[in-house]
N, C-alpha and C positions, 0 to 999 in steps of 0.2 A: 523474248520480248525485244522489240526493235527500240533503238534510241528514239527519244521523243520527236526530234526533228524528222526522222524517217516516217514515224507514224503520222505526223501532220501531213507530210507530202502524200503518203499513200491514201489518206482519208480523202484528199481532193480528187483522187482518181476514181472514187466510188460515188461521188455526188455531182449534181449538175453545177451547183455553186454553194458557197458557204462563207460565213463570216467567222471571226475569232470565237464568238460565243458558241456558234454551232460546233466548231472543232473541239472546244473545251467540253461541251456537253457529250460529244461522242467519245472522247478519250478519257473522260473523268474516272471511270471505273478502274482502268488499268494504270493511269499515269498521274492521278491526283496527288500522289506523295512525292513527285519529282519537284525539285527546287524551282525549275523553270516553268512549272505548270501554273502560270499566272497570266492575266490578260496582257500586260505590257510585253512580256517575253514572247507570248503567243503571236501578238501582232508583229513584233520584230522578226520572228521566224518566217511568218507569211510574207512580209514585205521583202525579206531577203530572197525568198523563193521567186517573188515577182521580179526583183531586180536581176536575178540570174536567168530569167526567161522561162521558168517552169510554170508559173501561174500568171494570170492576167486579171485585172480588175474588171468586174462586170457591172456593178452598180453600187450605190450608197444610199443610205436613208438615216433618219434620226429615229432612235428607239424611244420607248416610253419614258426613259430617264433623261431624254434630250442629249444623248450621247451619239456621236457619229458611228454608224455601223457600215463598214466597207465589205462588200462581197467580192470573192475571187473564184476563179475556176481554173482547172488544169485544161488548157487547150490540147488539141490532139497531139501535137509534137511534144508538149510538156509532159502529158500523161505517158506517152511512149517512152520518153527519157526516164521518168520516175520509175515506171514498171520495169525497164531494162536494168536499172542499177539497184533497185530495192525489190527484192523478191518477197513473196508472201510467206 
């Protein structure tokens, strides 16, 4: 099992775009018992990856609960870097 942050990054290499809720839904089965498996920490990890140039923001919207949902994607260079350092 990969560390949670690695799993988050690898997930972005498998989808066109995703928000924190999408990542949590995808990783829930394997990582839901991790202490950092919560929305604030998930958002923090995603934003850190963006700040480090691995992900980029694609769009945002308000969800049904009137909460901001920000979507990100791994651009080509970011995906290549992620896949180079984090093997399946």
